[in-house]
C-alpha positions in Angstrom: 4.0 -23.8 -21.3 1.9 -22.4 -18.4 2.5 -25.3 -16.0 6.3 -25.3 -16.4 6.3 -21.5 -15.9 4.2 -21.7 -12.7 6.5 -24.5 -11.5 9.5 -22.2 -12.2 7.9 -19.4 -10.2 7.1 -21.7 -7.3 10.7 -23.0 -7.2 12.0 -19.4 -7.3 9.7 -18.6 -4.4 11.0 -21.4 -2.3 14.6 -20.4 -3.1 13.9 -16.8 -2.2 12.2 -17.7 1.1 15.2 -19.9 2.0 17.7 -17.2 1.1 15.8 -14.6 3.2 15.5 -17.0 6.1 19.2 -17.6 6.0 19.8 -13.9 6.1 18.2 -13.7 9.6 21.0 -15.9 10.9 24.2 -14.3 9.5 23.7 -10.7 8.4 23.2 -7.4 10.1 19.8 -5.8 10.3 20.5 -3.2 7.6 21.8 -5.9 5.3 18.7 -8.0 5.9 16.5 -4.9 5.1 18.2 -4.3 1.8 17.9 -7.9 0.8 14.3 -8.3 1.9 13.3 -5.3 -0.3 14.1 -7.5 -3.3 10.7 -9.0 -2.8 8.9 -5.6 -3.2 8.4 -5.8 -7.0 7.0 -9.4 -6.6 4.6 -8.3 -3.9 3.4 -5.3 -5.9 3.1 -7.3 -9.2 1.1 -10.1 -7.6 -1.1 -7.7 -5.7 -1.8 -5.8 -8.9 -2.6 -9.0 -10.8 -5.0 -10.1 -8.0 -6.8 -6.7 -8.2 -7.2 -7.0 -12.0 -8.1 -10.7 -12.2 -9.6 -11.7 -8.9 -7.5 -14.9 -9.1 -6.6 -16.0 -5.5 -3.3 -17.5 -6.5 -1.9 -14.0 -7.1 -3.0 -12.9 -3.6 -1.3 -16.0 -2.1 1.9 -15.2 -3.9 1.9 -11.6 -2.8 1.3 -12.7 0.8 4.0 -15.3 0.5 6.6 -12.8 -0.6 5.5 -10.3 2.1 5.9 -13.0 4.7 9.3 -13.9 3.4 10.5 -10.3 3.6 9.0 -9.7 7.1 10.6 -13.0 8.3 14.0 -11.5 7.5 13.6 -8.0 8.9 11.5 -6.1 11.4 11.3 -2.3 11.3 11.2 -2.4 15.1 14.5 -4.2 15.3 16.8 -2.4 17.8 19.8 -3.1 15.7 18.2 -1.6 12.6 17.1 1.5 14.4 20.6 2.0 15.8 22.4 1.4 12.5 25.1 3.9 11.5 24.4 6.4 8.7 26.8 4.7 6.3 25.0 3.2 3.4 21.8 4.8 4.6 20.7 5.6 1.0 20.3 1.9 0.3 18.3 1.4 3.5 16.0 4.3 2.8 15.4 3.0 -0.7 14.7 -0.5 0.7 12.2 1.0 3.3 10.4 2.9 0.6 10.2 0.0 -1.8 8.9 -2.4 0.9 6.5 0.3 2.3 4.9 0.9 -1.1 4.5 -2.8 -1.8 3.0 -3.6 1.6 0.5 -0.8 1.3 -0.4 -2.2 -2.2 -0.9 -5.6 -0.6 -3.1 -4.1 2.2 -5.3 -2.5 -0.4 -6.2 -5.9 -1.9 -5.9 -8.1 1.2 -7.7 -5.9 3.8 -5.5 -7.6 6.3 -4.6 -5.1 9.0 -1.2 -6.7 9.6 -0.2 -5.6 6.1 -1.1 -2.0 6.9 0.8 -2.2 10.1 3.9 -3.5 8.3 3.6 -0.6 5.7 3.5 1.8 8.7 6.6 0.2 10.1 8.5 1.0 6.9 7.2 4.6 6.9 8.0 5.1 10.6 11.6 4.0 9.9 11.9 6.8 7.4 10.1 9.4 9.5 11.8 8.8 12.8 15.4 8.4 11.9 16.0 10.7 8.9 15.8 14.4 8.5 13.6 15.1 5.5 16.5 16.9 3.7 18.4 13.6 3.7 15.4 11.6 2.4 14.3 14.0 -0.3 16.7 16.0 -2.5 15.2 18.5 -4.9 18.4 18.4 -6.9 18.5 14.6 -7.3 16.9 14.2 -10.7 18.1 10.6 -10.9 16.0 9.8 -7.8 13.0 11.9 -8.8 10.8 8.9 -9.6 11.5 7.4 -6.3 10.9 10.7 -4.5 7.5 11.1 -6.2 6.6 7.5 -5.3 7.6 8.2 -1.7 5.3 11.3 -1.5 2.4 9.4 -3.0 3.0 6.5 -0.6 3.1 8.7 2.5 0.0 10.6 1.4 -2.0 7.4 0.7 -0.8 5.7 3.9 -2.1 8.7 5.8 -5.5 8.3 4.1 -5.7 4.6 5.0 -4.4 4.9 8.5 -5.9 8.3 9.5 -2.5 9.4 10.9 -1.7 12.9 10.0 2.1 12.3 10.4 2.3 10.6 7.1 0.4 13.2 5.2 2.4 16.0 6.9 5.6 14.3 5.6 4.1 14.1 2.1 3.3 17.8 2.1 6.7 18.9 3.4 8.4 16.6 0.9 6.3 18.0 -1.9 7.2 21.6 -1.0 10.8 20.7 -1.0 10.6 19.0 -4.4 8.4 21.7 -5.9 11.2 24.2 -5.7 12.5 22.6 -8.9 9.2 23.5 -10.7 9.1 20.1 -12.5 5.8 19.3 -14.1 5.7 15.7 -12.7 6.2 17.1 -9.2 3.7 19.9 -9.5 1.1 17.4 -10.6 1.2 15.9 -7.2 -0.4 18.9 -5.6 -3.9 18.0 -6.8 -3.5 14.5 -5.3 -2.3 15.8 -2.0 -5.2 18.2 -1.7 -8.0 15.8 -2.7 -9.5 12.7 -1.3 -8.9 9.4 -3.2 -11.8 7.5 -4.7 -12.9 5.6 -1.6 -14.7 2.3 -1.9 -15.5 0.5 1.3 -17.2 -2.9 1.6 -19.0 -3.4 4.9 -19.5 -7.0 5.8 -18.0 -10.1 7.4 -14.9 -11.4 5.7 -16.1 -14.9 5.9 -19.4 -14.0 4.1 -19.2 -15.5 0.6 -21.5 -12.7 -0.7 -19.1 -10.0 0.3 -16.0 -11.3 -1.6 -17.4 -10.6 -5.2 -18.3 -7.1 -4.1 -14.8 -6.5 -2.8 -13.2 -8.0 -5.9 -15.3 -5.7 -8.1 -14.1 -2.7 -6.0 -10.5 -3.8 -6.5 -11.0 -4.1 -10.3 -12.2 -0.6 -10.8 -9.4 1.3 -12.5 -8.2 4.5 -10.7 -4.7 5.7 -10.1 -5.7 7.3 -6.8 -7.9 4.9 -4.9 -8.5 3.8 -1.3 -10.2 0.4 -1.2 -11.2 -1.1 2.2 -13.2 -4.0 3.6 -14.6 -3.3 7.1 -15.6 -6.3 9.2 -17.1 -4.8 12.4 -15.9 -7.8 14.4 -12.3 -6.6 13.9 -13.0 -3.3 15.7 -13.5 0.2 14.5 -12.2 1.3 11.1 -8.6 2.4 11.2 -9.5 5.7 9.7 -13.2 6.3 10.7 -13.6 9.4 8.5 -17.0 8.0 7.2 -19.7 6.6 9.5 -21.0 3.5 7.7 -24.2 1.7 8.7 -24.2 -2.0 9.0 -26.7 -4.2 7.2 -27.8 -7.8 7.4 -25.9 -8.4 4.2 -22.7 -7.1 2.7 -22.8 -3.7 1.1 -20.4 -1.4 -0.6 -20.2 2.4 -0.4 -18.5 4.8 -2.8 -17.2 8.1 -1.6 -15.7 10.8 -3.8 -15.2 14.5 -3.2 -16.9 14.4 0.2 -20.0 12.7 -1.1 -21.0 9.1 -0.5 -23.4 6.7 -2.3 -26.3 4.8 -0.9 -25.5 1.2 0.0 -24.6 -1.0 -3.0 -25.6 -4.7 -2.6 -24.4 -6.1 -6.0 -20.9 -6.0 -7.5 -22.1 -4.8 -10.9 -23.5 -1.6 -9.5 -20.1 -0.4 -8.3 -18.8 1.1 -11.6 -22.3 2.4 -12.4 -22.5 4.2 -9.1 -19.0 5.7 -9.5 -19.9 7.0 -12.9 -23.1 8.5 -11.6 -21.3 10.3 -8.7 -18.6 11.6 -11.0 -21.2 13.0 -13.4 -23.1 14.7 -10.7 -20.0 16.5 -9.5 -19.1 17.9 -12.9 
């Protein structure tokens, strides 16, 4: 049954891409945004499967769906930026969903264009909406989405190094925390702490670097920042750690302001994380 299932998924992918491409021709920018966001669960699901399995087909699928969405809508679109407030709730939800999925994709692809796209979604929310319209402490039905938005903005700030996103996350948290909900208050520890940070330093065309990166992706953590820095691409987007460069690929684990020595083999990553965690107890 596996091959028929994969064929079905592939056919659905083609249909979705065709539908989104058609949107670019006959619909308004806000309509294209809402429709493009339908790819968000598919991007997230395939990125998550790639992180867990290391199977390249899932990464290709996630990238395909992201490409499909971004072919239909651009967050820099003048028409989208100038759209009237009517129906804005749907557009905000679409922006959040796409932003979350694109950041998840960046965490496994290490492609800077994916991070740029996630920032585009976040900037749309930041620049054109008062926070009281984005976040409502009384909107219990939307609380899961509100919490996801806070976590997205915070983690995007960690990846990008841009304080604007973390500032939004903090202000949104303070607004939501007025309701004293336990699930909201639990966010405070995340906002105040650094995520588990695993960085691979090495060329992206180095076959020895890929297994190390895949092992970093595989490590289970709900609050994690995983990066692959190829010095040929320029400085790190958030250079909060000064990493040395070696003749061969290496990984570094940082947690609670402490970083490991270079790790040259994939199997040492979980061991090193455990050692750092135990030392800080």
